[in-house]
N, C-alpha and C positions, 0 to 999 in steps of 0.2 A: 504494500500500500504506500502511496505517496505520503510524505510528511505534510502535516497541516497544523494550524492552530485555530482556536475558536475565540472570537471576540464578541463583545456586545455590539448589537446593531444600533446605529445612531441615525439621526434625521437624514444624514447624507447618504444612507443606504437605501432610501426609498426606491430609486431606479432598479437596484439589484433585487430588492424584495418584490418588486413588480415583475421582474423577469422570472423569479422563482415562483410567483403566483401562476404564471403561464405554465411553467414546468410541472406544477402540482396537478394540473388537469389531466386526469387519467384518460388515456386513449388506448383501447384494446388493440392488441397485435393485429396489424393489417388494416386498421381503420384509418381514416383521414384525420389528421390533427385539426384542432379547433383553429379558426381564423384568429389572428392576433387582435382583431377588432373586439373580441369578447372582453378584453381587458378594459375597454371603455364603458362597458355596461355597468350601471350602478350596483347591480348585485355582485359584481366582481371587484370594482374599484374600491369598495369600502374596506376590503381586507388590508390594504396597505396605504391608501390615500392619506396624506397628512401624517405619515409615520412619525411617532414620537409623542403622540398625545398621552394624556394621563392614563396609566394602566398598561400601556404598550410595553412589552418586554420581548426582546429577540436576540438571536445570536447568529453570527455569520461564520462559516467555516472557510478558511483561507489557505490555499496551498502554499508550498515552499516558494513559489515564484511571486507570491503576493496577490494571486488572483482569487476572488471570491468564487467558491464552487458549490455552496449550499447554504441554506438558511432554515431556521426554525423560529417561530414567534407565536405570541398569544396576543389577542385583542378582545376587548369586551364589546358586546353588542347589547341591545335592549329589545324589548317586545316590539317596538315600532320599526326596528332595523335589524332583523334577525339574519344571522349567517346560516349556512347550510347545516352546521353542527350546533346550532343554538339550543341550549337547554334552559338557561336562565340568565338574567343580567348579572348575577353574582358569580357565574362560572365563565371564565374566558374560553375562547375558541382557539385551537391550535392550528397553525398552518406550517407546512414543512415541504421542502423540495431540495433535490440535489441535481446538478447538471448530470445528464445521462452517463457520461464517461466516468463519473465518480460514484455511481451507485454500486452496491454490493461489496463495499470495502470497509464497512464499519462506521462510516461517517454519520449515518442516520442515528445509530446507537449513541455515538459520542455527543451529537447535538441534543438528543433527547435527554441524556444524563445531565447535560449542562442546563437545559431549560428546567428540568425538574429541580435541580439545585437552586436555581434562581427563583423559581416559584415558591419553594420552601422558605427561602430567605424573606420573601414578601408575605408569607403567611397565607398563600393561596392554597385552598384545601382540595379543590377539584378542577379538572380541565376537560374540555370536550373537543371533539373533532368530527369531521365528516369524511368518509372514505368509500370508494367504490368497492363492493364486496369482491369483485374480480381481481382487484389489485392485491394479489397474494403476498408479495414481499412487504407491502405496507401493513397489511393486516397482521402478519406475523410479528413485525416490529411493535405495533401498537399493543398487541396481546401480551408481549413480553413485559411491557410497562404497565400492565394491569388494566388496560382499557377493556370495557365490557359494553356490549351492544345496549343502547338505551332507546332505540327507535329507528325510524326510517324518515328520510326527507327525499322525496322523489325516488330515484334509484340508488341513493347512497345510504349507507348505514351511519347513524349518529352513535358515537361511542363516548363514554365518560370514564375517567380514571381518578382515583384518589391520589392526591399529591402528598399529603401529610399522613 
């Protein structure tokens, strides 16, 4: 595995978080990828727009050359502006993605550990997410971190994990 380090995501990382939002969109093998225009849709933009607002917490994985290669973050939503993995306004929703060439190398696990550490420091007790059930690698990762199915939103599973 290439060497990397993980750092806190700042306001200046919003463009990369936006790129990772696109990478997080599950596309089954052989299917056509989403148009990048989807990132302009309000239901997508809200995940990273104005990054750094109160409650936002995220981390960026950076390779040895200084290139960002993956991210993980949480953001709070409310009843009037639900995310796909929304459970309640007191439970943040997790977003995560890696550039394709960096998947399967343990980076997702490292990012998840760092996020859970950061959430514990903040006293966050639960976290939710949305995942396509066909995305087997993501499902395995989330289950290792204690995520359990809490419902469905469209064709995606909403999962929740205890942090503390």
